[in-house]
C-alpha positions as CSV (number, residue, x, y, z in Angstrom):
1,X,-54.1,2.0,7.1
2,X,-53.5,3.3,10.5
3,X,-51.7,6.5,10.7
4,X,-49.5,6.2,14.4
5,X,-46.4,7.5,13.8
6,X,-46.2,10.7,16.0
7,X,-42.6,11.0,15.9
8,X,-42.5,12.0,12.2
9,X,-40.9,15.6,11.3
10,X,-43.8,15.9,8.9
11,X,-45.8,18.0,10.2
12,X,-48.7,15.9,9.0
13,X,-52.2,17.8,10.8
14,X,-50.9,21.2,8.9
15,X,-51.1,19.0,6.0
16,X,-54.4,17.7,6.6
17,X,-55.8,21.4,7.4
18,X,-54.3,22.5,4.1
19,X,-56.2,19.8,2.2
20,X,-59.5,20.1,4.0
21,X,-58.8,24.2,3.5
22,X,-58.6,23.2,-0.2
23,X,-62.0,22.0,-0.5
24,X,-63.5,24.6,1.7
25,X,-62.4,26.8,-0.6
26,X,-64.3,24.8,-3.5
27,X,-60.6,25.0,-4.9
28,X,-60.7,20.6,-5.2
29,X,-64.1,18.7,-4.7
30,X,-62.4,16.0,-2.3
31,X,-58.8,14.2,-1.6
32,X,-57.6,11.2,0.0
33,X,-53.9,10.4,0.6
34,X,-51.7,7.1,1.5
35,X,-48.9,7.3,4.3
36,X,-47.1,4.5,5.9
37,X,-44.3,5.1,8.3
38,X,-43.7,9.0,7.6
39,X,-43.7,8.1,4.0
40,X,-44.9,11.5,1.8
41,X,-48.2,12.4,1.7
42,X,-49.4,12.0,-2.1
43,X,-51.9,14.1,-4.5
44,X,-53.4,12.4,-7.4
45,X,-56.0,13.9,-9.8
46,X,-59.3,12.0,-9.1
47,X,-60.9,10.5,-12.3
48,X,-61.7,7.4,-12.9
49,X,-60.0,4.5,-10.9
50,X,-58.3,7.4,-8.5
51,X,-61.9,9.1,-8.5
52,X,-63.3,5.6,-7.1
53,X,-60.3,5.4,-4.7
54,X,-61.1,8.6,-3.3
55,X,-65.0,8.0,-2.9
56,X,-64.2,4.7,-1.0
57,X,-61.2,5.8,1.5
58,X,-61.4,5.0,5.0
59,X,-62.5,8.2,6.7
60,X,-59.6,8.9,10.0
61,X,-59.2,11.8,12.5
62,X,-55.9,12.3,13.2
63,X,-54.7,15.2,16.0
64,X,-58.6,16.2,15.4
65,X,-57.9,16.4,12.0
66,X,-60.6,14.5,9.8
67,X,-58.8,13.0,6.8
68,X,-59.4,10.3,3.7
69,X,-56.8,7.3,3.1
70,X,-56.9,5.2,0.3
71,X,-57.4,1.3,0.5
72,X,-54.4,-0.9,-0.2
73,X,-56.3,-1.9,-2.9
74,X,-56.7,0.9,-4.5
75,X,-53.1,2.0,-4.1
76,X,-52.3,-1.3,-6.3
77,X,-54.4,-1.0,-9.0
78,X,-53.5,2.8,-9.6
79,X,-49.7,1.8,-9.9
80,X,-50.7,-1.1,-12.1
81,X,-52.4,1.9,-14.1
82,X,-49.2,4.3,-14.1
83,X,-47.0,1.5,-14.7
84,X,-43.5,3.0,-14.1
85,X,-40.9,0.8,-12.5
86,X,-41.3,2.5,-8.8
87,X,-45.0,1.7,-9.4
88,X,-44.2,-1.9,-10.0
89,X,-41.6,-2.2,-6.9
90,X,-44.6,-0.8,-4.8
91,X,-47.4,-2.9,-5.6
92,X,-45.1,-6.2,-5.0
93,X,-44.1,-4.3,-1.7
94,X,-48.0,-4.1,-1.0
95,X,-49.0,-7.7,-2.0
96,X,-46.3,-9.1,0.4
97,X,-46.6,-6.6,3.5
98,X,-50.8,-5.0,3.2
99,X,-53.5,-7.2,4.5
100,X,-55.4,-6.9,1.3
101,X,-58.7,-8.0,0.1
102,X,-57.7,-10.2,-2.9
103,X,-61.0,-10.3,-4.1
104,X,-61.8,-6.5,-4.1
105,X,-58.3,-6.4,-6.0
106,X,-59.2,-8.6,-8.8
107,X,-62.4,-6.8,-9.1
108,X,-60.4,-3.5,-9.7
109,X,-58.2,-5.2,-11.9
110,X,-60.4,-6.9,-13.9
111,X,-63.0,-3.5,-14.3
112,X,-60.0,-1.2,-15.1
113,X,-58.7,-3.8,-17.5
114,X,-55.2,-3.7,-15.8
115,X,-52.7,-6.3,-14.9
116,X,-50.6,-6.9,-12.4
117,X,-46.2,-7.4,-12.6
118,X,-45.5,-10.7,-12.4
119,X,-42.5,-11.5,-10.5
C-alpha cells in the first residue's frame, strides 16, 4: 500500500530512520509496518505468521528512506490470529476496501489454521 500523504504531522521519515537504526545496531533483525492515511505505525514481534509478513513485505522508499510494508493479506491474517473486536473490525474494513489477493489470503488462513469473522 503506497504511502502518499505527506500532509501528516507524523515525522514518518524519522520513524523509518529510527527503525532502520535498530536493525543496523542489531537490536532487531528486521521490521515492516502498515500506514494508511496517517494511521500510526505499529510494530509487531516477528514469529510464524508475522515473520512471514516481514519477509514478504513490500519494499518502498519514503523521502529517501527505505522501508517495508506488510501485504494487506498478512494484516488480515494477523488480525484474525488475534481475534479482538477491533481486529475483527479491521478485517471487515480491509475485506471491503483493500485490493486483496483472495487466493493468497485463503492460503494464509488455511496454513495458519485461522478463521475470518462472518458478518
